[in-house]
N, C-alpha and C positions, 0 to 999 in steps of 0.2 A: 177904848169903848170894851167892857167885857163879852166874848160870845155867848149868843144865842144858848139857850139850853139843847143841844140836842135829844130827839124824841124817837122810839123805838116801840111800831104794834106790833106785837107777837098775837097773831090770831088761833084755832083752834076750832072747827066741827069734825064732831065726832059721837058716833052713834054710844053713849053710856051708856049701852049693857056689851061693851066687848069687855074683853078679857083685863083685869085690873092690871097684868107685864104690860098691852100692849100701851095705855091710859099711862102707865106710868115712863113710859119712852118718852111720851108729847111732857110732862112735869121735868124731865129728867133734861131735856134736849133746854129746854127753858132757863132752871137755871143752869146749865153750864151758860146759856149766851149769857144773863144777865150781869152772871163773871166773872166776863171777860170783858163788858163793855163797865162795867167799876173798875177797871184796871188805865182806863183814859182820863184826864186827868178835869177834860171838862163835865160838866153836868151833863147825867143820862138820865132823862123822864121814860121810866118802861113800863108799858100800858098794857095789860094781856086782856086777853080773850076767851073765852076758855068754849063757849058759848056761842061763835060769832053767827048769825044772821046779817040777811042784806038789812033790815031795820037797825041792828046796836053798831055795824058799819058803817052804815051815812050819818048816825047817831056820834057817832064816838067822832069820823070822821068832822062833822061839821065843829064838831066842837073842841079837836083841835086848833082851829079855824086854819089849816091847809098847812100846818111846820111840823109833819110829821117827816120822818127820813127816809127812815125805812118801814118797809110792813111787809113779816117775818109771813106765811101761812106754816101749818104746820096739819098735816088731814088728808084729805082724798081729793084725785082730780082723777078724771082718764082724758083720752085727746078730748078736746074744746069743751070742756066742763069742769068744774071744778064744784064740789058740794060744799055745802052752809046749809045748818040748822031751819025749818020752819016757823019757830019761834023759838022764843028763848027760853021760854016753860015746855018745850018738846022736846023730844030725844030721834026726832024722825031726820034723816037725809033727803035733799033735794041737790038738785043739777042746776048750777044754773051756768048759762053759754059765754065764755069768752064774753060781749058785746056785755051785754049786764053789771060781770064783773069787772069791764074794763072801769063802766060808766060810772059801779066807786071809786075805781081808785081816780080813776082818770080827772078827779076831779082836783086832786092835792098835788100842785102843781111845784111842791116843794121836794116831793120826793126822790130821790136818789137811788134809791134801790126796791127792787121788790122782788124776792127770795120765795117763792111754791117748793115748802118744800117736800112734795107729794109726790104721787106715781104720773108718770106720762101727760107732766105739765107745763111738754117746753112749747106747747103751741099756741099755747096762754102769753107767756113771759113771748112770744115775738109779736103777737097783735098787742099787749101792751108797752109796749114797744115803737111800733107802728106808729109815721104818723097821723093815724088816724084818735091816739091818746099821749104820744109822746113822753110818757117814762122813761130818763135818761136808763139803766140798762137795769136786767131781770135777767134771774140763775132762775129755767125751770129745767125740770130730768127727761129724758129721752125714750128711757121705760119705765119698769116693772120697781117699785125701792121698795125696799127691806128697810122697816124700823131703823135697827143701827147702824144701817149701811150713813141710810139720813141720818141721826143724832148724828155717830161723825163726823164727818161732811164738815155741819154746821159748823161742828166745834172747830174745826180745821180753818174753816174762810174766815170767822172769826176773828180768831187768831192770832192773824197773821191785817188783817184789821185793826184789832184795834190795839194789839200788843206790839205789830211789828208795825203799823201806823202807818201800812201800803196802798196804793190804790184798791180799787175793788177788782181791774183786773190784774192785777201784780198778782194781789189778795186769793183769786178766786186759781190762777197760774201756778200761784207753790200747794194750797190746799189738794187739787190733782196731784201733783208729782206726787204729795207724802202722800193723801189718798189708795194710787197706785203704786207707789213704793209698800203701803202696810199689807195689800191685798195679794199682791201680784196680778198675771191672768188670772184667777180667778174668781173673779167678780170685774163684768164693766163697768170703768168710766160711766154713772147716767146722766151726769148734771151737763148742762150747756150755759152758759155766758150770756148775753145775747147785750151792746151798748145800738142805743138808737141813734140813724146817723140822724136824726132831726137837730139832735143834741150842739152841731156841729154851726147852726144858723140861733140858735137860741142863748140866752145871756148863760147859761147851763157849761159847769166845770165839764169836760169831756169826759176824768176819770176822778170822782168824789172820793177823799178818805179823811178819816180820823187820822190826827197829827198829834198823838199824845204829844205832850208839854213838857212829860213827866209819866217816869213808866214804871207800873210797880207791882206786885207778883198780885196774881188777881184773887178773886178776896170783895164779898158786896159789902158797902160799909156806906155812908152817909152821902158819901156822891152818885148815889144813885136812887134815882126816885120813882119804886111800883107800886102802881097804881092797877086795881081790876077794872072792869068796864062793869057797871050797874046795868 
């Protein structure tokens, strides 16, 4: 039996009056992640939502019939809250606390990983992996995050997950070592991986991974389906 398509959801919510340089970091982060997922032999559906609102997330996650494997967020957060747009037509960011954000993602029992690539997001990552929500793994940050550092670590992590076929925890550890090797003591490593205790009592692999049957250089090809959230 052929394995089902892997599904990845990339969401971002930003004030679109920000500098073009900042917005270009987000697009570059997306392009890099897409190119890395193109290395795996299994087909991947990659959904992007550049104006994430609570309504659009609910719509997209319900539409997928709870089949997304990875949720990646690039945007703004601070301890306990994450920023989403107030409407898809607007540019105003509003903060949503961990409970409300988890209510959106907690419906998705197929999730293996939530990656919150935004400032000081670790408390939300910990809540998502608590027994109240039950997402197996989440990555968050313990401090403020520079755009280029966030983009670099995301690339290092997904390179390990997709190209090397390692587990989430192994991909995180290897990416961490490479990040520290690159920046040395100049930059404090800002990420933390949280693995839920609850996955030991559920029918969920402890440490999920992509297992590519065939490896090839990163490129975008027909193996990747990219859809824009409407």
